[in-house]
Short mmCIF file of the C-alpha atoms (twelve columns), coordinates in Angstrom:
data_MODEL
# 
_entry.id   MODEL 
# 
loop_
_atom_site.group_PDB 
_atom_site.id 
_atom_site.type_symbol 
_atom_site.label_atom_id 
_atom_site.label_alt_id 
_atom_site.label_comp_id 
_atom_site.label_asym_id 
_atom_site.label_seq_id 
_atom_site.Cartn_x 
_atom_site.Cartn_y 
_atom_site.Cartn_z 
_atom_site.pdbx_PDB_model_num 
ATOM 1   C CA . UNK A 1   54.462  30.874 74.830  1 
ATOM 2   C CA . UNK A 2   53.371  28.758 71.847  1 
ATOM 3   C CA . UNK A 3   54.549  31.170 69.161  1 
ATOM 4   C CA . UNK A 4   58.006  31.797 70.593  1 
ATOM 5   C CA . UNK A 5   61.217  30.530 69.005  1 
ATOM 6   C CA . UNK A 6   62.116  27.009 70.053  1 
ATOM 7   C CA . UNK A 7   65.594  26.168 71.321  1 
ATOM 8   C CA . UNK A 8   66.093  23.522 68.646  1 
ATOM 9   C CA . UNK A 9   65.322  26.064 65.907  1 
ATOM 10  C CA . UNK A 10  67.764  28.508 67.505  1 
ATOM 11  C CA . UNK A 11  70.439  25.809 67.597  1 
ATOM 12  C CA . UNK A 12  69.743  24.806 64.015  1 
ATOM 13  C CA . UNK A 13  70.445  28.363 62.850  1 
ATOM 14  C CA . UNK A 14  73.603  28.514 64.936  1 
ATOM 15  C CA . UNK A 15  74.870  25.122 63.721  1 
ATOM 16  C CA . UNK A 16  75.595  26.557 60.274  1 
ATOM 17  C CA . UNK A 17  77.755  29.454 61.484  1 
ATOM 18  C CA . UNK A 18  81.165  28.043 62.513  1 
ATOM 19  C CA . UNK A 19  83.355  24.905 62.266  1 
ATOM 20  C CA . UNK A 20  82.501  23.725 65.790  1 
ATOM 21  C CA . UNK A 21  78.911  24.948 65.687  1 
ATOM 22  C CA . UNK A 22  77.211  21.679 64.752  1 
ATOM 23  C CA . UNK A 23  78.927  19.790 67.579  1 
ATOM 24  C CA . UNK A 24  78.202  22.579 70.070  1 
ATOM 25  C CA . UNK A 25  74.547  22.726 69.045  1 
ATOM 26  C CA . UNK A 26  74.190  18.963 69.458  1 
ATOM 27  C CA . UNK A 27  75.723  19.110 72.941  1 
ATOM 28  C CA . UNK A 28  73.438  21.963 74.062  1 
ATOM 29  C CA . UNK A 29  70.434  20.056 72.713  1 
ATOM 30  C CA . UNK A 30  71.484  16.932 74.637  1 
ATOM 31  C CA . UNK A 31  71.870  18.971 77.834  1 
ATOM 32  C CA . UNK A 32  68.414  20.488 77.271  1 
ATOM 33  C CA . UNK A 33  66.922  17.000 76.896  1 
ATOM 34  C CA . UNK A 34  68.660  15.927 80.104  1 
ATOM 35  C CA . UNK A 35  67.452  19.083 81.878  1 
ATOM 36  C CA . UNK A 36  63.826  18.268 81.111  1 
ATOM 37  C CA . UNK A 37  64.307  14.832 82.643  1 
ATOM 38  C CA . UNK A 38  66.071  16.293 85.698  1 
ATOM 39  C CA . UNK A 39  63.333  18.910 86.114  1 
ATOM 40  C CA . UNK A 40  60.713  16.166 86.131  1 
ATOM 41  C CA . UNK A 41  62.782  14.159 88.608  1 
ATOM 42  C CA . UNK A 42  63.087  17.118 90.989  1 
ATOM 43  C CA . UNK A 43  59.395  17.957 90.702  1 
ATOM 44  C CA . UNK A 44  58.160  14.421 91.345  1 
ATOM 45  C CA . UNK A 45  56.471  14.399 94.714  1 
ATOM 46  C CA . UNK A 46  57.447  10.877 95.768  1 
ATOM 47  C CA . UNK A 47  61.128  11.840 95.524  1 
ATOM 48  C CA . UNK A 48  60.771  14.698 97.995  1 
ATOM 49  C CA . UNK A 49  62.104  12.606 100.883 1 
ATOM 50  C CA . UNK A 50  64.759  10.623 99.025  1 
ATOM 51  C CA . UNK A 51  66.177  13.432 96.906  1 
ATOM 52  C CA . UNK A 52  67.820  15.149 99.846  1 
ATOM 53  C CA . UNK A 53  69.486  12.035 101.230 1 
ATOM 54  C CA . UNK A 54  73.258  12.020 101.306 1 
ATOM 55  C CA . UNK A 55  75.165  9.161  99.729  1 
ATOM 56  C CA . UNK A 56  78.620  10.140 101.030 1 
ATOM 57  C CA . UNK A 57  81.115  12.551 99.498  1 
ATOM 58  C CA . UNK A 58  82.185  13.108 95.904  1 
ATOM 59  C CA . UNK A 59  85.742  12.859 94.630  1 
ATOM 60  C CA . UNK A 60  86.508  16.415 95.784  1 
ATOM 61  C CA . UNK A 61  85.200  15.921 99.309  1 
ATOM 62  C CA . UNK A 62  81.828  17.693 99.095  1 
ATOM 63  C CA . UNK A 63  78.673  16.091 100.459 1 
ATOM 64  C CA . UNK A 64  77.025  14.119 97.678  1 
ATOM 65  C CA . UNK A 65  73.271  13.695 97.583  1 
ATOM 66  C CA . UNK A 66  71.248  11.045 95.846  1 
ATOM 67  C CA . UNK A 67  69.924  13.593 93.377  1 
ATOM 68  C CA . UNK A 68  73.492  14.705 92.497  1 
ATOM 69  C CA . UNK A 69  74.232  11.151 91.392  1 
ATOM 70  C CA . UNK A 70  70.990  10.801 89.450  1 
ATOM 71  C CA . UNK A 71  71.429  14.135 87.653  1 
ATOM 72  C CA . UNK A 72  75.002  13.200 86.741  1 
ATOM 73  C CA . UNK A 73  73.856  9.859  85.323  1 
ATOM 74  C CA . UNK A 74  71.135  11.516 83.210  1 
ATOM 75  C CA . UNK A 75  73.522  14.092 81.727  1 
ATOM 76  C CA . UNK A 76  76.218  11.523 81.012  1 
ATOM 77  C CA . UNK A 77  73.684  9.252  79.319  1 
ATOM 78  C CA . UNK A 78  72.378  12.049 77.079  1 
ATOM 79  C CA . UNK A 79  75.834  13.387 76.221  1 
ATOM 80  C CA . UNK A 80  77.118  9.832  75.742  1 
ATOM 81  C CA . UNK A 81  75.075  9.570  72.553  1 
ATOM 82  C CA . UNK A 82  77.208  12.287 70.924  1 
ATOM 83  C CA . UNK A 83  80.794  12.492 69.682  1 
ATOM 84  C CA . UNK A 84  82.389  14.235 72.676  1 
ATOM 85  C CA . UNK A 85  86.169  14.114 73.014  1 
ATOM 86  C CA . UNK A 86  86.240  14.453 76.805  1 
ATOM 87  C CA . UNK A 87  83.648  14.833 79.531  1 
ATOM 88  C CA . UNK A 88  84.233  16.200 83.034  1 
ATOM 89  C CA . UNK A 89  81.795  16.376 85.922  1 
ATOM 90  C CA . UNK A 90  81.850  17.485 89.536  1 
ATOM 91  C CA . UNK A 91  80.890  13.908 90.377  1 
ATOM 92  C CA . UNK A 92  83.872  12.381 88.505  1 
ATOM 93  C CA . UNK A 93  87.379  12.006 89.884  1 
ATOM 94  C CA . UNK A 94  89.008  12.375 86.457  1 
ATOM 95  C CA . UNK A 95  87.740  13.381 83.000  1 
ATOM 96  C CA . UNK A 96  86.299  10.658 80.818  1 
ATOM 97  C CA . UNK A 97  87.971  10.409 77.407  1 
ATOM 98  C CA . UNK A 98  85.519  9.627  74.613  1 
ATOM 99  C CA . UNK A 99  85.724  10.037 70.844  1 
ATOM 100 C CA . UNK A 100 89.257  11.250 70.105  1 
ATOM 101 C CA . UNK A 101 88.124  12.548 66.718  1 
ATOM 102 C CA . UNK A 102 85.364  14.701 68.224  1 
ATOM 103 C CA . UNK A 103 85.618  18.500 68.127  1 
ATOM 104 C CA . UNK A 104 84.385  19.451 71.591  1 
ATOM 105 C CA . UNK A 105 84.837  18.758 75.292  1 
ATOM 106 C CA . UNK A 106 82.097  19.285 77.897  1 
ATOM 107 C CA . UNK A 107 82.366  20.077 81.616  1 
ATOM 108 C CA . UNK A 108 79.291  19.942 83.865  1 
ATOM 109 C CA . UNK A 109 78.125  20.611 87.376  1 
ATOM 110 C CA . UNK A 110 75.090  18.289 87.265  1 
ATOM 111 C CA . UNK A 111 73.199  19.751 90.208  1 
ATOM 112 C CA . UNK A 112 74.456  23.034 91.620  1 
ATOM 113 C CA . UNK A 113 72.970  24.019 94.971  1 
ATOM 114 C CA . UNK A 114 71.735  20.510 95.797  1 
ATOM 115 C CA . UNK A 115 71.982  21.260 99.530  1 
ATOM 116 C CA . UNK A 116 68.895  23.456 98.959  1 
ATOM 117 C CA . UNK A 117 66.752  20.702 97.485  1 
ATOM 118 C CA . UNK A 118 65.139  19.692 100.777 1 
ATOM 119 C CA . UNK A 119 63.957  23.263 101.431 1 
ATOM 120 C CA . UNK A 120 62.432  23.645 97.942  1 
ATOM 121 C CA . UNK A 121 64.891  26.305 96.758  1 
ATOM 122 C CA . UNK A 122 66.161  26.783 93.215  1 
ATOM 123 C CA . UNK A 123 68.909  24.408 92.081  1 
ATOM 124 C CA . UNK A 124 70.427  23.950 88.629  1 
ATOM 125 C CA . UNK A 125 72.839  22.501 86.107  1 
ATOM 126 C CA . UNK A 126 75.926  24.367 84.830  1 
ATOM 127 C CA . UNK A 127 77.830  23.489 81.662  1 
ATOM 128 C CA . UNK A 128 80.885  24.598 79.689  1 
ATOM 129 C CA . UNK A 129 81.747  23.585 76.113  1 
ATOM 130 C CA . UNK A 130 85.358  23.812 74.946  1 
ATOM 131 C CA . UNK A 131 87.229  22.984 71.734  1 
ATOM 132 C CA . UNK A 132 89.013  19.632 71.806  1 
ATOM 133 C CA . UNK A 133 92.806  20.173 71.877  1 
ATOM 134 C CA . UNK A 134 95.205  17.838 70.107  1 
ATOM 135 C CA . UNK A 135 96.309  16.533 73.494  1 
ATOM 136 C CA . UNK A 136 93.127  15.568 75.358  1 
ATOM 137 C CA . UNK A 137 95.042  15.540 78.630  1 
ATOM 138 C CA . UNK A 138 94.874  19.344 78.313  1 
ATOM 139 C CA . UNK A 139 91.133  19.442 77.565  1 
ATOM 140 C CA . UNK A 140 90.170  21.045 80.876  1 
ATOM 141 C CA . UNK A 141 93.325  23.088 81.374  1 
ATOM 142 C CA . UNK A 142 92.350  25.724 78.816  1 
ATOM 143 C CA . UNK A 143 91.684  29.361 79.620  1 
ATOM 144 C CA . UNK A 144 88.079  30.301 80.201  1 
ATOM 145 C CA . UNK A 145 88.270  32.542 77.140  1 
ATOM 146 C CA . UNK A 146 88.623  29.390 75.001  1 
ATOM 147 C CA . UNK A 147 85.032  28.341 75.729  1 
ATOM 148 C CA . UNK A 148 82.785  27.948 72.703  1 
ATOM 149 C CA . UNK A 149 79.561  28.049 74.695  1 
ATOM 150 C CA . UNK A 150 78.340  28.031 78.263  1 
ATOM 151 C CA . UNK A 151 75.070  27.944 80.090  1 
ATOM 152 C CA . UNK A 152 73.052  26.874 83.064  1 
ATOM 153 C CA . UNK A 153 69.591  25.571 83.834  1 
ATOM 154 C CA . UNK A 154 67.521  26.661 86.831  1 
ATOM 155 C CA . UNK A 155 64.981  24.285 88.320  1 
ATOM 156 C CA . UNK A 156 62.638  26.593 90.182  1 
ATOM 157 C CA . UNK A 157 59.084  27.915 89.694  1 
ATOM 158 C CA . UNK A 158 60.049  27.782 86.014  1 
ATOM 159 C CA . UNK A 159 62.716  25.652 84.387  1 
ATOM 160 C CA . UNK A 160 64.890  28.082 82.448  1 
ATOM 161 C CA . UNK A 161 67.984  27.527 80.300  1 
ATOM 162 C CA . UNK A 162 70.441  30.423 80.116  1 
ATOM 163 C CA . UNK A 163 72.712  30.122 77.086  1 
ATOM 164 C CA . UNK A 164 75.574  31.916 75.409  1 
ATOM 165 C CA . UNK A 165 77.009  30.694 72.127  1 
ATOM 166 C CA . UNK A 166 79.603  33.456 72.181  1 
ATOM 167 C CA . UNK A 167 77.340  36.186 70.841  1 
ATOM 168 C CA . UNK A 168 75.202  37.444 73.703  1 
ATOM 169 C CA . UNK A 169 72.975  35.699 76.226  1 
ATOM 170 C CA . UNK A 170 69.516  34.267 75.658  1 
ATOM 171 C CA . UNK A 171 67.105  32.715 78.149  1 
ATOM 172 C CA . UNK A 172 64.769  29.869 77.207  1 
ATOM 173 C CA . UNK A 173 61.904  28.652 79.397  1 
ATOM 174 C CA . UNK A 174 60.562  25.101 79.429  1 
ATOM 175 C CA . UNK A 175 57.156  24.727 77.801  1 
ATOM 176 C CA . UNK A 176 56.024  21.682 79.759  1 
ATOM 177 C CA . UNK A 177 53.032  20.944 77.556  1 
ATOM 178 C CA . UNK A 178 55.136  20.856 74.397  1 
ATOM 179 C CA . UNK A 179 58.181  19.349 76.104  1 
ATOM 180 C CA . UNK A 180 60.603  21.928 74.683  1 
ATOM 181 C CA . UNK A 181 62.402  25.142 75.596  1 
ATOM 182 C CA . UNK A 182 61.163  28.395 74.061  1 
ATOM 183 C CA . UNK A 183 62.883  31.768 73.880  1 
ATOM 184 C CA . UNK A 184 61.816  34.035 76.735  1 
ATOM 185 C CA . UNK A 185 64.468  36.795 76.613  1 
ATOM 186 C CA . UNK A 186 67.120  37.548 74.004  1 
ATOM 187 C CA . UNK A 187 70.217  39.710 74.181  1 
ATOM 188 C CA . UNK A 188 70.139  39.913 77.982  1 
ATOM 189 C CA . UNK A 189 72.179  42.819 79.366  1 
ATOM 190 C CA . UNK A 190 73.290  43.424 82.950  1 
ATOM 191 C CA . UNK A 191 73.057  46.991 84.220  1 
ATOM 192 C CA . UNK A 192 76.433  48.681 84.687  1 
ATOM 193 C CA . UNK A 193 75.580  49.494 88.297  1 
ATOM 194 C CA . UNK A 194 73.384  47.458 90.598  1 
ATOM 195 C CA . UNK A 195 71.661  47.938 93.922  1 
ATOM 196 C CA . UNK A 196 71.935  44.389 95.308  1 
ATOM 197 C CA . UNK A 197 74.908  42.468 96.643  1 
ATOM 198 C CA . UNK A 198 75.032  38.816 97.650  1 
ATOM 199 C CA . UNK A 199 77.507  37.312 100.097 1 
ATOM 200 C CA . UNK A 200 77.347  34.958 103.071 1 
ATOM 201 C CA . UNK A 201 77.721  37.651 105.733 1 
ATOM 202 C CA . UNK A 202 78.139  35.091 108.524 1 
ATOM 203 C CA . UNK A 203 81.734  34.633 107.345 1 
ATOM 204 C CA . UNK A 204 82.701  38.297 107.712 1 
ATOM 205 C CA . UNK A 205 85.272  37.587 110.419 1 
ATOM 206 C CA . UNK A 206 87.129  35.303 107.972 1 
ATOM 207 C CA . UNK A 207 87.236  37.704 104.993 1 
ATOM 208 C CA . UNK A 208 90.292  39.588 103.824 1 
ATOM 209 C CA . UNK A 209 90.178  43.347 104.366 1 
ATOM 210 C CA . UNK A 210 89.284  44.317 100.766 1 
ATOM 211 C CA . UNK A 211 86.119  42.203 100.884 1 
ATOM 212 C CA . UNK A 212 85.125  43.558 104.282 1 
ATOM 213 C CA . UNK A 213 85.762  47.091 103.041 1 
ATOM 214 C CA . UNK A 214 83.518  46.581 100.008 1 
ATOM 215 C CA . UNK A 215 80.668  45.124 102.053 1 
ATOM 216 C CA . UNK A 216 81.010  47.942 104.578 1 
ATOM 217 C CA . UNK A 217 80.682  50.439 101.724 1 
ATOM 218 C CA . UNK A 218 77.513  48.706 100.561 1 
ATOM 219 C CA . UNK A 219 76.066  48.698 104.064 1 
ATOM 220 C CA . UNK A 220 76.869  52.407 104.507 1 
ATOM 221 C CA . UNK A 221 74.550  53.176 101.580 1 
ATOM 222 C CA . UNK A 222 74.061  56.814 100.655 1 
ATOM 223 C CA . UNK A 223 76.099  57.865 103.676 1 
ATOM 224 C CA . UNK A 224 79.180  55.994 102.458 1 
ATOM 225 C CA . UNK A 225 81.574  56.302 99.500  1 
ATOM 226 C CA . UNK A 226 79.222  54.360 97.207  1 
ATOM 227 C CA . UNK A 227 76.578  57.081 97.721  1 
ATOM 228 C CA . UNK A 228 73.996  54.424 96.943  1 
ATOM 229 C CA . UNK A 229 71.695  52.190 98.974  1 
ATOM 230 C CA . UNK A 230 72.010  48.436 98.519  1 
ATOM 231 C CA . UNK A 231 69.892  45.433 99.409  1 
ATOM 232 C CA . UNK A 232 71.654  42.270 100.537 1 
ATOM 233 C CA . UNK A 233 70.791  38.837 99.131  1 
ATOM 234 C CA . UNK A 234 72.124  35.325 99.735  1 
ATOM 235 C CA . UNK A 235 70.506  32.220 98.257  1 
ATOM 236 C CA . UNK A 236 73.361  29.724 98.462  1 
ATOM 237 C CA . UNK A 237 72.785  28.498 94.910  1 
ATOM 238 C CA . UNK A 238 75.125  29.807 92.204  1 
ATOM 239 C CA . UNK A 239 72.580  29.370 89.397  1 
ATOM 240 C CA . UNK A 240 69.936  31.289 91.341  1 
ATOM 241 C CA . UNK A 241 72.365  34.111 92.132  1 
ATOM 242 C CA . UNK A 242 73.444  34.328 88.474  1 
ATOM 243 C CA . UNK A 243 69.852  34.363 87.229  1 
ATOM 244 C CA . UNK A 244 69.006  37.167 89.638  1 
ATOM 245 C CA . UNK A 245 71.967  39.212 88.389  1 
ATOM 246 C CA . UNK A 246 70.945  38.658 84.758  1 
ATOM 247 C CA . UNK A 247 67.452  39.830 85.668  1 
ATOM 248 C CA . UNK A 248 68.102  42.689 88.103  1 
ATOM 249 C CA . UNK A 249 71.819  43.430 88.108  1 
ATOM 250 C CA . UNK A 250 73.955  43.539 91.239  1 
ATOM 251 C CA . UNK A 251 77.005  41.620 92.390  1 
ATOM 252 C CA . UNK A 252 77.700  38.181 93.851  1 
ATOM 253 C CA . UNK A 253 80.760  37.472 95.978  1 
ATOM 254 C CA . UNK A 254 82.152  34.083 96.984  1 
ATOM 255 C CA . UNK A 255 85.655  35.167 98.021  1 
ATOM 256 C CA . UNK A 256 88.538  33.233 99.457  1 
ATOM 257 C CA . UNK A 257 88.767  33.524 103.244 1 
ATOM 258 C CA . UNK A 258 90.729  32.384 106.275 1 
ATOM 259 C CA . UNK A 259 88.784  29.189 107.010 1 
ATOM 260 C CA . UNK A 260 90.564  25.861 106.414 1 
ATOM 261 C CA . UNK A 261 89.862  24.779 102.825 1 
ATOM 262 C CA . UNK A 262 88.718  28.241 101.693 1 
ATOM 263 C CA . UNK A 263 92.080  29.891 101.062 1 
ATOM 264 C CA . UNK A 264 91.728  29.479 97.292  1 
ATOM 265 C CA . UNK A 265 87.998  30.108 97.194  1 
ATOM 266 C CA . UNK A 266 85.387  27.398 97.081  1 
ATOM 267 C CA . UNK A 267 83.805  27.360 93.624  1 
ATOM 268 C CA . UNK A 268 85.338  25.182 90.909  1 
ATOM 269 C CA . UNK A 269 87.034  27.011 88.073  1 
ATOM 270 C CA . UNK A 270 86.376  24.597 85.214  1 
ATOM 271 C CA . UNK A 271 82.671  23.846 85.540  1 
ATOM 272 C CA . UNK A 272 81.371  26.686 87.733  1 
ATOM 273 C CA . UNK A 273 83.411  29.903 87.546  1 
ATOM 274 C CA . UNK A 274 84.451  29.632 83.885  1 
ATOM 275 C CA . UNK A 275 80.950  29.124 82.424  1 
ATOM 276 C CA . UNK A 276 79.413  31.712 84.750  1 
ATOM 277 C CA . UNK A 277 82.116  34.228 83.846  1 
ATOM 278 C CA . UNK A 278 81.492  33.719 80.131  1 
ATOM 279 C CA . UNK A 279 77.750  34.208 80.580  1 
ATOM 280 C CA . UNK A 280 78.152  37.313 82.750  1 
ATOM 281 C CA . UNK A 281 80.663  38.938 80.377  1 
ATOM 282 C CA . UNK A 282 78.535  38.125 77.342  1 
ATOM 283 C CA . UNK A 283 75.700  39.986 79.091  1 
ATOM 284 C CA . UNK A 284 77.888  43.063 79.646  1 
ATOM 285 C CA . UNK A 285 78.965  42.342 83.212  1 
ATOM 286 C CA . UNK A 286 82.305  41.383 84.749  1 
ATOM 287 C CA . UNK A 287 83.720  38.361 86.563  1 
ATOM 288 C CA . UNK A 288 86.883  38.459 88.666  1 
ATOM 289 C CA . UNK A 289 88.670  36.722 91.510  1 
ATOM 290 C CA . UNK A 290 89.160  40.183 92.981  1 
ATOM 291 C CA . UNK A 291 92.616  40.255 91.452  1 
ATOM 292 C CA . UNK A 292 92.293  38.616 88.030  1 
ATOM 293 C CA . UNK A 293 89.739  38.239 85.259  1 
ATOM 294 C CA . UNK A 294 88.273  34.741 85.608  1 
ATOM 295 C CA . UNK A 295 88.315  34.048 81.861  1 
ATOM 296 C CA . UNK A 296 92.084  34.622 81.794  1 
ATOM 297 C CA . UNK A 297 92.657  31.719 84.179  1 
ATOM 298 C CA . UNK A 298 93.399  28.107 83.275  1 
ATOM 299 C CA . UNK A 299 92.935  25.215 85.681  1 
ATOM 300 C CA . UNK A 300 95.875  23.171 86.907  1 
ATOM 301 C CA . UNK A 301 93.537  20.407 88.085  1 
ATOM 302 C CA . UNK A 302 89.971  19.412 87.247  1 
ATOM 303 C CA . UNK A 303 88.469  20.387 90.595  1 
ATOM 304 C CA . UNK A 304 90.594  23.489 91.207  1 
ATOM 305 C CA . UNK A 305 88.829  26.068 93.349  1 
ATOM 306 C CA . UNK A 306 88.771  29.811 92.816  1 
ATOM 307 C CA . UNK A 307 87.226  32.981 94.321  1 
ATOM 308 C CA . UNK A 308 84.411  34.484 92.242  1 
ATOM 309 C CA . UNK A 309 83.066  38.037 92.181  1 
ATOM 310 C CA . UNK A 310 80.611  38.572 89.320  1 
ATOM 311 C CA . UNK A 311 77.868  40.901 88.207  1 
ATOM 312 C CA . UNK A 312 77.452  44.574 87.396  1 
ATOM 313 C CA . UNK A 313 80.776  45.945 86.167  1 
ATOM 314 C CA . UNK A 314 80.893  48.963 88.497  1 
ATOM 315 C CA . UNK A 315 80.675  46.823 91.628  1 
ATOM 316 C CA . UNK A 316 83.103  44.163 90.373  1 
ATOM 317 C CA . UNK A 317 85.557  46.921 89.420  1 
ATOM 318 C CA . UNK A 318 85.255  48.435 92.909  1 
ATOM 319 C CA . UNK A 319 86.113  45.101 94.539  1 
ATOM 320 C CA . UNK A 320 89.192  44.873 92.299  1 
ATOM 321 C CA . UNK A 321 90.215  48.428 93.219  1 
ATOM 322 C CA . UNK A 322 90.035  47.579 96.898  1 
ATOM 323 C CA . UNK A 323 92.233  44.531 96.332  1 
ATOM 324 C CA . UNK A 324 94.844  46.923 94.906  1 
ATOM 325 C CA . UNK A 325 94.630  49.401 97.791  1 
ATOM 326 C CA . UNK A 326 98.083  49.277 99.470  1 
ATOM 327 C CA . UNK A 327 96.729  49.831 102.977 1 
ATOM 328 C CA . UNK A 328 94.134  47.075 102.643 1 
ATOM 329 C CA . UNK A 329 96.611  44.720 101.002 1 
ATOM 330 C CA . UNK A 330 99.091  45.380 103.806 1 
ATOM 331 C CA . UNK A 331 96.435  44.626 106.406 1 
ATOM 332 C CA . UNK A 332 96.139  41.083 105.091 1 
ATOM 333 C CA . UNK A 333 99.776  40.204 105.770 1 
ATOM 334 C CA . UNK A 334 101.459 42.894 107.875 1 
ATOM 335 C CA . UNK A 335 101.385 42.165 111.646 1 
ATOM 336 C CA . UNK A 336 100.409 45.707 112.596 1 
ATOM 337 C CA . UNK A 337 97.365  45.588 110.337 1 
ATOM 338 C CA . UNK A 338 96.311  41.939 110.616 1 
ATOM 339 C CA . UNK A 339 92.974  40.805 112.029 1 
ATOM 340 C CA . UNK A 340 94.474  40.699 115.507 1 
ATOM 341 C CA . UNK A 341 96.889  43.529 114.761 1 
ATOM 342 C CA . UNK A 342 97.421  46.831 116.481 1 
ATOM 343 C CA . UNK A 343 95.550  48.794 113.798 1 
ATOM 344 C CA . UNK A 344 92.654  46.406 113.261 1 
ATOM 345 C CA . UNK A 345 90.296  47.686 110.501 1 
# 
C-alpha cells in the first residue's frame, strides 16, 4: 500500500479545480482525520463494553449510544477548526451556524449503524458537503443535486473512506502504520444489473404492494419475471450495504411501510439518503424513493425521513415501474385490494 496515492495528495489536486474546491478539500481532510480517531476508538478493546451502552435518545427520538456521542464530538471538533458556514448532525436538534463568510455547509451522520457495535459488525460515518446559500436558514433545505461532495467511512476489517467530489467515486483505505488514507480503487462503477437484494424481510406484512411484488420477483428467481436468481442480504448498517453495492452491485431497499413512524420511510434525507444517492449515481447506479429520484428532493426539516431504494439501475428502475403499476397502486388504497381486502395480493 505504501506507493499508492494518498488522500491528502488527491485533495490537493482537487483543491485547485473549482471555486469551492479548497473549502471542500479541507472539510474532507478534517473528516478523514476524525475518522482515524473514531476508528481507533471503536477498535480499542477496553471500550468494547462501554461503547454499546445507551445514553438515552437523540433529538429525533432514536436510541443514542455512548459511541454516537463520542463520534459526534470528534467530528465537530475537527470540523470546528475550519471555516464552515453551517454544520448539521444526527445528534443535533438544529443546525449550528458558524462562519457566515464560509463557502460550504456540512451535514453528518457521525456513527451510522451504531446498534451493531456490540456484535462487532461494520459501522460508519456519512457526510454531505453543500454550498453555503446567502440565507443560512436554507443551508440544509437544498436539493440533493446541489451537493459538492459526499462520502462515507466504514469501520470494519478495514477502515475505508468512499468519496465523490462530483466526478466519479474513489475508495481510500486507512494505512494504519502511516496514519493516512491511500487510494485503493478509483472510478468505481456499479454493474447495471445485480444478483443481490437487501431488505429486512421480517417487515414484509407491512410493505406496500409494489415492494412486496419486487421482492417476490427476486425470490422467484429464474422461474419468475426477472429470469434471474438473486441472493438476499441484510446487514442493518447503511454504510455496509452501500459498500457492498459499490463492490458487487445489487440493490438495497429501506421502503416506507405501514408501521407507526415508518410511513415516510426511516432514513434521513439530508445526511443519509442525499449523500448515499450522490455516491451511488456517481458510480453509475440509481437512487429513488420508489417514486422520485432522491437527488431531486429537498428537505423541509433537518431530520426529515425518506424511503430509499439504491443500487444497480435495472433493479431500482424495476421498483419504480412497480410503483407506477395501476393495479399495485390501487391495492395500496382501494378497499377491494387492500391488505385485508377481497382480492388480497
